[in-house]
DSSP file (Angstrom, degrees, kcal/mol; ACC not computed):
  #  RESIDUE AA STRUCTURE BP1 BP2  ACC     N-H-->O    O-->H-N    N-H-->O    O-->H-N    TCO  KAPPA ALPHA  PHI   PSI    X-CA   Y-CA   Z-CA
    1    1 A M              0   0    0      0, 0.0     2,-0.5     0, 0.0     0, 0.0   0.000 360.0 360.0 360.0 130.9 -158.4 -107.7   -9.0
    2    2 A I        -     0   0    0      0, 0.0     2,-0.8     0, 0.0     0, 0.0  -0.909 360.0-151.6-105.8 125.4 -162.1 -107.0   -9.2
    3    3 A L        -     0   0    0     -2,-0.5     2,-0.0     3,-0.0     0, 0.0  -0.847  12.3-151.9-100.3 106.3 -164.3 -108.8   -6.8
    4    4 A Q    >   -     0   0    0     -2,-0.8     3,-0.6     1,-0.1     0, 0.0  -0.284  24.1-117.3 -71.5 158.1 -167.8 -109.2   -8.2
    5    5 A I  T 3> S+     0   0    0      1,-0.2     4,-0.6     2,-0.2    -1,-0.1   0.737 112.9  59.4 -71.4 -20.6 -170.8 -109.5   -5.8
    6    6 A E  H 3> S+     0   0    0      1,-0.2     4,-2.2     2,-0.1    -1,-0.2   0.740  87.6  75.7 -78.0 -23.7 -171.5 -113.0   -7.0
    7    7 A T  H <> S+     0   0    0     -3,-0.6     4,-2.4     1,-0.2     5,-0.2   0.931  95.4  44.4 -60.7 -51.8 -168.1 -114.4   -6.0
    8    8 A P  H  > S+     0   0    0      0, 0.0     4,-2.5     0, 0.0    -1,-0.2   0.878 112.2  54.2 -60.3 -35.0 -168.7 -114.6   -2.2
    9    9 A A  H  X S+     0   0    0     -4,-0.6     4,-1.6     1,-0.2    -2,-0.2   0.904 111.4  44.9 -66.6 -39.2 -172.2 -116.2   -2.8
   10   10 A L  H  X S+     0   0    0     -4,-2.2     4,-2.1     2,-0.2    -1,-0.2   0.902 113.6  49.7 -70.1 -40.8 -170.6 -118.9   -5.0
   11   11 A L  H  X S+     0   0    0     -4,-2.4     4,-2.4    -5,-0.2    -2,-0.2   0.909 107.4  54.9 -66.1 -40.3 -167.8 -119.5   -2.6
   12   12 A F  H  X S+     0   0    0     -4,-2.5     4,-1.7    -5,-0.2    -1,-0.2   0.930 110.8  44.6 -57.1 -48.2 -170.2 -119.8    0.4
   13   13 A G  H  X S+     0   0    0     -4,-1.6     4,-1.7     1,-0.2    -1,-0.2   0.891 113.4  49.9 -67.7 -37.7 -172.2 -122.5   -1.4
   14   14 A A  H  X S+     0   0    0     -4,-2.1     4,-2.2     1,-0.2    -1,-0.2   0.867 106.8  56.6 -69.5 -32.8 -169.1 -124.4   -2.5
   15   15 A T  H  X S+     0   0    0     -4,-2.4     4,-2.3     1,-0.2    -1,-0.2   0.913 107.3  47.0 -63.6 -43.6 -167.6 -124.4    1.0
   16   16 A S  H  X S+     0   0    0     -4,-1.7     4,-2.0     1,-0.2    -1,-0.2   0.888 111.5  51.2 -66.3 -37.9 -170.7 -126.0    2.5
   17   17 A L  H  X S+     0   0    0     -4,-1.7     4,-2.1     2,-0.2    -2,-0.2   0.881 109.8  49.8 -67.8 -38.3 -170.7 -128.7   -0.2
   18   18 A I  H  X S+     0   0    0     -4,-2.2     4,-2.3     2,-0.2     5,-0.2   0.935 111.2  49.4 -63.5 -46.6 -167.0 -129.5    0.4
   19   19 A L  H  X S+     0   0    0     -4,-2.3     4,-2.0     1,-0.2    -2,-0.2   0.876 110.0  51.7 -62.0 -38.2 -167.6 -129.8    4.1
   20   20 A L  H  X S+     0   0    0     -4,-2.0     4,-2.2     2,-0.2    -1,-0.2   0.898 108.6  51.1 -62.8 -43.4 -170.5 -132.1    3.5
   21   21 A A  H  X S+     0   0    0     -4,-2.1     4,-2.2     1,-0.2    -2,-0.2   0.921 111.7  46.4 -65.2 -43.3 -168.4 -134.3    1.3
   22   22 A Y  H  X S+     0   0    0     -4,-2.3     4,-2.5     2,-0.2    -1,-0.2   0.876 110.1  54.1 -67.3 -34.7 -165.7 -134.6    3.9
   23   23 A T  H  X S+     0   0    0     -4,-2.0     4,-2.3    -5,-0.2    -2,-0.2   0.926 109.8  47.0 -64.3 -43.7 -168.2 -135.3    6.6
   24   24 A N  H  X S+     0   0    0     -4,-2.2     4,-2.0     2,-0.2    -2,-0.2   0.885 111.6  51.1 -64.2 -38.2 -169.7 -138.2    4.6
   25   25 A R  H  X S+     0   0    0     -4,-2.2     4,-2.4     2,-0.2    -2,-0.2   0.930 110.6  48.7 -62.7 -45.2 -166.2 -139.6    3.9
   26   26 A F  H  X S+     0   0    0     -4,-2.5     4,-2.3     1,-0.2    -2,-0.2   0.917 110.7  50.4 -62.3 -44.1 -165.3 -139.5    7.6
   27   27 A L  H  X S+     0   0    0     -4,-2.3     4,-1.8     2,-0.2    -1,-0.2   0.866 110.0  51.0 -64.6 -36.9 -168.5 -141.2    8.6
   28   28 A T  H  X S+     0   0    0     -4,-2.0     4,-1.7     2,-0.2    -1,-0.2   0.922 112.0  45.9 -64.3 -45.0 -168.0 -144.0    6.0
   29   29 A I  H  X S+     0   0    0     -4,-2.4     4,-2.2     1,-0.2    -2,-0.2   0.870 111.3  52.3 -67.3 -36.2 -164.5 -144.6    7.2
   30   30 A A  H  X S+     0   0    0     -4,-2.3     4,-2.2     1,-0.2    -1,-0.2   0.867 108.3  51.9 -67.4 -36.3 -165.6 -144.6   10.9
   31   31 A T  H  X S+     0   0    0     -4,-1.8     4,-1.9     2,-0.2    -1,-0.2   0.869 109.4  49.2 -67.0 -37.1 -168.3 -147.2   10.1
   32   32 A I  H  X S+     0   0    0     -4,-1.7     4,-2.4     2,-0.2    -2,-0.2   0.911 111.1  49.0 -70.1 -40.6 -165.8 -149.4    8.4
   33   33 A V  H  X S+     0   0    0     -4,-2.2     4,-2.2     1,-0.2    -2,-0.2   0.882 110.4  51.3 -66.1 -36.6 -163.3 -149.2   11.4
   34   34 A R  H  X S+     0   0    0     -4,-2.2     4,-2.3     2,-0.2    -1,-0.2   0.912 109.6  50.1 -66.1 -39.7 -166.1 -149.9   13.8
   35   35 A G  H  X S+     0   0    0     -4,-1.9     4,-2.5     1,-0.2    -2,-0.2   0.916 111.9  47.7 -63.5 -42.2 -167.1 -153.0   11.8
   36   36 A L  H  X S+     0   0    0     -4,-2.4     4,-2.5     1,-0.2     5,-0.2   0.909 110.7  51.2 -64.8 -39.2 -163.6 -154.3   11.8
   37   37 A K  H  X S+     0   0    0     -4,-2.2     4,-2.4     2,-0.2    -1,-0.2   0.909 111.3  48.0 -64.1 -40.9 -163.2 -153.7   15.5
   38   38 A K  H  X S+     0   0    0     -4,-2.3     4,-2.2     2,-0.2    -1,-0.2   0.910 111.2  51.0 -64.1 -41.8 -166.4 -155.6   16.1
   39   39 A H  H  X S+     0   0    0     -4,-2.5     4,-2.2     2,-0.2    -2,-0.2   0.914 110.6  48.8 -62.1 -44.1 -165.2 -158.4   13.9
   40   40 A I  H  X S+     0   0    0     -4,-2.5     4,-2.1     1,-0.2     5,-0.4   0.913 112.5  47.7 -64.6 -43.7 -161.8 -158.7   15.7
   41   41 A R  H  < S+     0   0    0     -4,-2.4    -1,-0.2    -5,-0.2    -2,-0.2   0.882 111.5  51.2 -65.2 -34.3 -163.4 -158.7   19.1
   42   42 A K  H  < S+     0   0    0     -4,-2.2    -2,-0.2     1,-0.2    -1,-0.2   0.917 117.6  36.9 -67.5 -43.1 -165.8 -161.4   18.0
   43   43 A S  H  < S-     0   0    0     -4,-2.2    -1,-0.2    -5,-0.2    -2,-0.2   0.701  91.6-151.6 -84.5 -18.1 -163.1 -163.7   16.6
   44   44 A K     <  +     0   0    0     -4,-2.1     2,-0.4    -5,-0.2    -3,-0.1   0.602  66.0  86.6  55.2  16.7 -160.6 -162.8   19.4
   45   45 A T        -     0   0    0     -5,-0.4     2,-0.5     2,-0.0    -2,-0.1  -0.993  64.4-149.5-137.7 147.8 -157.8 -163.5   17.1
   46   46 A I        -     0   0    0     -2,-0.4     2,-0.5    -3,-0.1    -6,-0.0  -0.983  19.2-177.5-115.1 124.4 -155.9 -161.4   14.5
   47   47 A R        -     0   0    0     -2,-0.5     2,-0.5     2,-0.0    -2,-0.0  -0.980   9.5-163.4-124.8 132.9 -154.5 -163.2   11.6
   48   48 A F        -     0   0    0     -2,-0.5     2,-0.6     2,-0.0    -2,-0.0  -0.944   4.9-158.2-113.0 131.8 -152.5 -161.6    8.9
   49   49 A Y        -     0   0    0     -2,-0.5     2,-0.4     2,-0.0    -2,-0.0  -0.941   8.7-166.2-113.5 121.4 -152.0 -163.4    5.6
   50   50 A W        -     0   0    0     -2,-0.6     2,-0.6     2,-0.0    -2,-0.0  -0.879  10.8-146.4-108.7 135.8 -149.0 -162.4    3.5
   51   51 A K        -     0   0    0     -2,-0.4     2,-0.3     2,-0.0    -2,-0.0  -0.874  16.9-139.4 -98.4 125.9 -148.5 -163.4   -0.1
   52   52 A S        -     0   0    0     -2,-0.6    -2,-0.0     1,-0.1     0, 0.0  -0.674   3.3-152.2 -85.3 141.9 -144.9 -164.0   -1.0
   53   53 A K              0   0    0     -2,-0.3    -1,-0.1     1,-0.2    -2,-0.0   0.380 360.0 360.0 -94.1   4.8 -143.9 -162.6   -4.4
   54   54 A T              0   0    0      0, 0.0    -1,-0.2     0, 0.0    -2,-0.0   0.472 360.0 360.0 -93.3 360.0 -141.1 -165.2   -4.9
């Protein structure tokens, strides 16, 4: 296997972009969870609605 000089440079850039994507995804999910938690505390009740398939 021949390792060119450009290979580490490309991998370094790709790694930072992948980490940035996962950070954005985590922040989005955390925002949704916080909003749901605030909504549940505001309503003080948890209701689940189930649809029956029969």
